[in-house]
C-alpha positions as CSV (number, residue, x, y, z in Angstrom):
1,M,81.9,73.7,85.5
2,T,83.2,71.2,83.0
3,G,82.9,67.8,84.6
4,E,83.9,65.7,87.7
5,L,86.9,66.8,90.0
6,F,90.0,64.8,89.1
7,I,92.5,64.1,91.4
8,A,96.1,64.2,90.4
9,R,99.1,62.5,92.1
10,T,102.0,63.1,89.9
11,L,103.3,66.2,88.1
12,E,102.6,64.3,84.8
13,E,99.3,63.4,85.5
14,F,98.5,67.1,86.7
15,S,100.0,68.5,83.5
16,A,98.0,66.0,81.3
17,H,94.7,66.8,82.8
18,I,95.5,70.7,82.6
19,S,96.0,70.2,78.9
20,Q,93.1,67.8,78.4
21,R,90.6,70.2,80.2
22,M,91.9,73.2,78.3
23,G,91.3,71.8,74.9
24,D,87.8,70.5,75.9
25,A,87.1,74.0,76.8
26,E,88.8,75.6,73.7
27,A,86.4,73.0,71.5
28,R,83.2,74.0,73.6
29,I,84.4,78.0,73.0
30,H,85.1,77.4,69.2
31,A,81.7,75.5,68.9
32,A,79.7,78.6,70.7
33,E,81.4,81.1,68.4
34,A,80.8,78.7,65.3
35,D,76.8,79.2,66.6
36,T,77.2,82.8,67.2
37,L,78.6,83.3,63.5
38,S,76.0,81.4,62.1
39,A,73.4,83.6,63.5
40,Q,75.2,86.7,62.5
41,R,75.1,85.5,59.0
42,S,71.4,86.1,59.2
43,D,71.6,89.4,60.9
44,P,73.6,92.2,59.0
45,D,73.2,94.6,62.0
46,A,74.9,92.0,64.8
47,E,77.9,93.4,66.1
48,P,81.0,90.7,65.2
49,A,82.0,88.5,68.2
50,T,85.4,88.7,69.5
51,P,87.2,85.6,69.2
52,R,88.4,84.3,72.7
53,V,90.9,81.6,74.1
54,A,90.0,79.5,77.0
55,T,91.5,80.6,80.2
56,L,92.9,78.5,83.3
57,G,92.7,79.5,86.9
58,F,95.1,78.2,89.3
59,V,94.7,78.3,93.2
60,P,97.8,76.8,95.1
61,T,97.2,75.9,98.6
62,M,98.0,73.8,101.6
63,G,95.1,72.6,102.3
64,A,92.8,72.8,105.4
65,L,90.8,74.7,103.1
66,H,88.3,77.5,104.8
67,D,85.8,80.2,103.3
68,G,89.1,82.0,102.3
69,H,89.9,79.7,100.1
70,A,86.7,79.0,98.6
71,T,86.6,83.0,97.7
72,L,89.6,82.5,96.0
73,I,88.1,79.2,94.1
74,E,85.0,81.2,93.3
75,R,86.9,84.4,91.5
76,A,89.0,81.4,89.8
77,R,85.8,79.8,88.3
78,E,83.8,83.3,87.6
79,Q,87.1,84.3,85.3
80,N,88.4,81.2,83.8
81,D,87.0,77.9,81.7
82,V,89.3,75.6,83.7
83,V,90.2,75.9,87.4
84,A,93.0,73.6,88.9
85,V,93.9,73.8,93.0
86,S,96.9,72.1,94.3
87,I,97.0,70.8,97.9
88,F,100.5,70.6,99.1
89,V,102.1,71.4,102.7
90,N,105.5,72.5,102.0
91,P,108.1,71.6,104.1
92,L,110.7,74.2,102.9
93,Q,108.6,77.1,104.4
94,F,108.5,75.8,107.8
95,G,111.2,76.7,110.2
96,P,112.7,74.8,113.1
97,G,110.2,74.5,115.5
98,E,107.4,75.5,113.6
99,D,104.2,73.3,113.1
100,Y,104.7,71.3,109.8
101,D,103.8,68.1,111.5
102,E,100.9,69.5,113.3
103,Y,100.0,71.7,110.3
104,P,96.0,70.8,109.9
105,R,95.5,68.3,107.3
106,R,91.4,67.3,106.4
107,P,91.6,65.8,102.7
108,D,88.0,64.5,102.6
109,E,86.6,67.8,103.7
110,D,89.4,69.8,101.1
111,L,87.8,67.3,98.4
112,A,84.1,67.8,99.0
113,L,84.8,71.8,99.2
114,L,86.3,71.3,95.8
115,R,83.8,69.3,94.4
116,E,81.1,72.1,95.6
117,Y,82.8,74.9,94.3
118,G,83.1,73.0,90.8
119,V,87.0,72.6,90.7
120,D,88.2,70.4,87.7
121,I,91.5,69.1,88.8
122,V,93.2,68.9,92.1
123,F,96.9,68.3,92.2
124,I,97.5,66.2,95.5
125,P,101.0,65.1,95.7
126,E,103.3,63.3,97.9
127,L,106.6,64.7,99.3
128,E,108.7,62.8,97.0
129,V,106.7,63.7,93.8
130,M,107.6,67.4,94.7
131,Y,111.2,67.0,96.0
132,P,112.5,63.7,94.4
133,G,115.5,63.0,96.4
134,G,115.0,65.3,99.1
135,E,115.1,69.0,99.3
136,P,116.2,70.7,96.2
137,L,119.7,71.8,95.9
138,V,118.7,74.8,94.4
139,R,115.7,77.0,95.5
140,V,114.5,80.5,94.6
141,S,116.0,83.3,96.6
142,S,113.3,85.9,97.7
143,G,115.7,88.6,98.0
144,R,115.6,91.6,100.4
145,L,112.1,91.8,100.5
146,G,111.9,88.2,101.8
147,T,114.2,89.3,104.6
148,M,111.7,91.5,106.3
149,F,108.9,91.4,108.3
150,E,107.7,87.5,108.0
151,G,111.1,86.8,106.3
152,A,112.9,88.2,109.5
153,A,110.6,86.6,111.9
154,R,110.7,82.9,109.8
155,P,114.2,83.0,108.3
156,G,114.0,81.1,104.9
157,H,110.3,80.9,104.5
158,F,109.9,82.9,101.4
159,D,112.5,81.1,99.5
160,G,110.6,78.1,100.2
161,V,107.4,79.7,99.3
162,L,108.7,80.9,96.1
163,T,110.7,77.5,95.3
164,V,107.3,75.5,95.3
165,V,105.3,78.3,93.4
166,N,107.6,78.5,91.1
167,K,107.7,75.0,90.4
168,L,103.6,74.9,90.2
169,F,103.5,77.7,88.0
170,N,106.3,76.1,85.7
171,V,104.3,72.8,85.6
172,V,100.5,74.7,84.9
173,V,102.0,77.1,82.5
174,A,103.3,74.8,80.2
175,A,100.4,72.4,80.4
176,A,98.4,75.5,79.4
177,G,100.4,76.1,76.3
178,P,99.1,79.0,74.3
179,H,96.2,79.6,76.8
180,R,96.2,82.6,79.6
181,G,96.7,81.5,83.2
182,R,96.0,83.2,86.2
183,A,96.7,82.4,89.6
184,Y,95.0,83.5,93.0
185,F,96.3,84.5,96.2
186,G,94.5,85.6,99.3
187,Q,95.6,89.5,100.2
188,K,96.4,88.3,104.2
189,D,99.6,87.0,103.0
190,A,100.4,90.2,101.7
191,Q,104.2,90.0,101.6
192,Q,103.7,86.9,99.8
193,V,101.4,88.0,97.3
194,A,104.1,91.0,96.8
195,L,107.1,88.4,96.3
196,V,105.0,86.3,94.0
197,Q,104.0,89.0,92.0
198,R,107.7,90.1,91.6
199,M,109.2,86.7,90.7
200,V,106.5,86.6,88.0
201,A,107.7,89.7,86.8
202,D,111.5,88.8,87.3
203,F,111.4,85.7,86.0
204,A,109.2,86.6,82.6
205,I,106.8,83.8,83.9
206,P,103.8,84.3,81.5
207,L,100.8,84.1,84.1
208,V,99.0,86.8,85.6
209,V,98.8,87.0,89.9
210,C,95.7,87.8,91.1
211,P,95.2,88.9,94.9
212,V,92.0,88.8,96.7
213,A,90.8,90.7,99.4
214,I,90.8,89.1,102.8
215,V,88.0,87.2,104.0
216,R,87.1,87.6,107.7
217,D,84.6,85.8,110.1
218,D,82.0,87.7,111.7
219,D,84.1,88.7,114.5
220,G,86.3,90.4,112.3
221,L,89.3,87.6,112.6
222,A,91.0,87.0,109.1
223,M,90.6,83.1,108.0
224,S,93.4,81.0,108.5
225,S,94.0,77.4,108.6
226,R,95.7,78.6,112.0
227,N,92.6,79.6,113.6
228,S,91.7,76.1,114.2
229,Y,94.4,76.1,117.0
230,L,92.9,78.7,119.0
231,D,90.4,77.9,121.9
232,P,87.4,80.2,122.7
233,E,89.5,82.5,125.2
234,E,92.6,82.8,122.7
235,R,90.4,83.5,120.1
236,K,88.5,86.2,121.5
237,A,92.1,87.7,122.8
238,A,93.1,87.6,118.9
239,L,90.5,89.8,117.9
240,V,92.2,92.6,119.4
241,L,94.4,92.4,116.0
242,S,91.9,92.9,113.5
243,R,90.2,95.7,115.7
244,T,93.5,97.5,116.2
245,L,94.0,97.6,112.3
246,A,90.5,98.5,112.0
247,L,91.0,101.7,114.2
248,L,93.9,102.6,112.2
249,R,92.4,102.5,109.0
250,E,89.8,105.3,110.7
251,E,92.5,107.2,111.8
252,G,94.1,107.3,108.4
253,L,90.9,108.1,106.7
254,S,89.7,110.9,109.0
255,R,93.4,112.2,109.8
256,G,95.7,111.4,107.0
257,Y,98.9,109.4,107.3
258,A,100.5,111.8,109.8
259,G,97.3,111.2,112.4
260,I,97.8,107.9,112.3
261,D,99.3,106.8,116.3
262,V,101.2,103.4,115.5
263,D,102.6,103.7,119.1
264,A,99.4,103.5,120.7
265,A,98.2,101.0,118.4
266,R,101.3,98.8,119.4
267,E,100.6,99.7,123.4
268,R,97.0,98.3,122.4
269,I,97.9,95.0,121.3
270,S,100.6,94.4,123.8
271,D,98.3,95.6,126.7
272,R,96.0,92.4,125.8
273,D,96.3,89.6,128.4
274,G,97.3,86.4,126.4
275,V,98.6,88.5,123.1
276,D,102.5,88.9,122.4
277,L,103.0,91.6,119.6
278,E,105.8,90.6,117.2
279,Y,105.6,94.0,115.1
280,L,103.3,96.3,113.7
281,E,104.4,98.6,111.2
282,I,102.8,100.8,108.2
283,V,104.4,100.5,105.2
284,D,103.8,100.6,101.5
285,P,102.8,97.4,100.1
286,K,104.9,97.7,96.9
287,T,107.9,97.8,98.6
288,F,107.5,97.1,102.2
289,E,109.4,100.2,103.1
290,S,107.7,103.3,105.1
291,P,105.5,104.9,102.8
292,V,106.6,107.9,100.9
293,E,104.9,111.1,99.3
294,N,104.0,109.3,95.9
295,S,102.8,106.1,97.5
296,E,99.6,105.1,96.2
297,R,98.6,103.1,99.6
298,A,99.9,102.6,102.9
299,T,98.9,99.1,104.8
300,A,99.1,98.6,108.6
301,L,101.1,95.1,108.7
302,A,100.9,92.9,111.9
303,A,102.0,89.6,113.6
304,I,101.1,88.7,116.9
305,R,101.3,85.6,119.0
306,V,98.4,84.2,121.1
307,G,99.5,81.0,123.4
308,G,101.1,78.9,121.0
309,T,99.5,80.2,117.8
310,R,101.0,83.1,115.5
311,L,98.8,85.2,113.5
312,I,99.3,87.6,110.5
313,D,97.0,90.6,109.2
314,N,97.1,93.9,107.4
315,M,94.8,96.6,106.5
316,D,95.0,99.6,104.0
317,V,94.9,102.8,106.2
318,I,95.1,105.4,103.6
């Protein structure tokens, strides 16, 4: 932890304070290394210290922060000298009729959580700061992977995600300068993680994408800002999703890929009152195609609707 939380409202403020905090962290590291070097001079048997540079952990969010976000921030805090978070409800990733206007916004609670977890900088821009003059004329294309599953259900969604993430990455990487940057994403949005990793690789962005395992409530429901839309009966019905994925995992671990009964799992979800199944498939999480013989992993990927709320989840089955 390096100081009080700074709230940046513009791209210029965000960039300047990342640079300042990275410089401060670097100075602390150099001071500590100087102390170590001084100790080594008096102990000829001491192992030479390995010089290091400061690192930056970045967690992009849309706010309405919960324990899943807190886990991302904790990981970033453990692994880096400076931690920055962005909170921006990105309209580009919402389709017609989706919940952009109703998406939960809890700025006071969000700031309290960020302070509790020792975040150094939070970027909270207004819409015109991110998209001056209206929607951007140029966007990042998510390609074929962006048209599958969530991309098929929400056309243009991943183009919007990658466009805003690319812009944030450009600012963060430039501000961090020679220092290593890491960005943290929850594995619940498995397709999003895969697309961000591909964008970073394909565009040669000098930043490491760090997926973090799904955080679940005590009842097994994957944490999501949209869980707040569920009434008690709907939440109870929604548990069929995680419980069905867990059963598929048990089948995969005990019988192998050939022993997984996806049709029975689909029927189990569809038979639950109040739940509509959109899709349930098993995929290779690198390609989102069907697993092949040399696939390292296989992941069950699903989306349901419970009342007016759409939920996604996934779980490795082999």
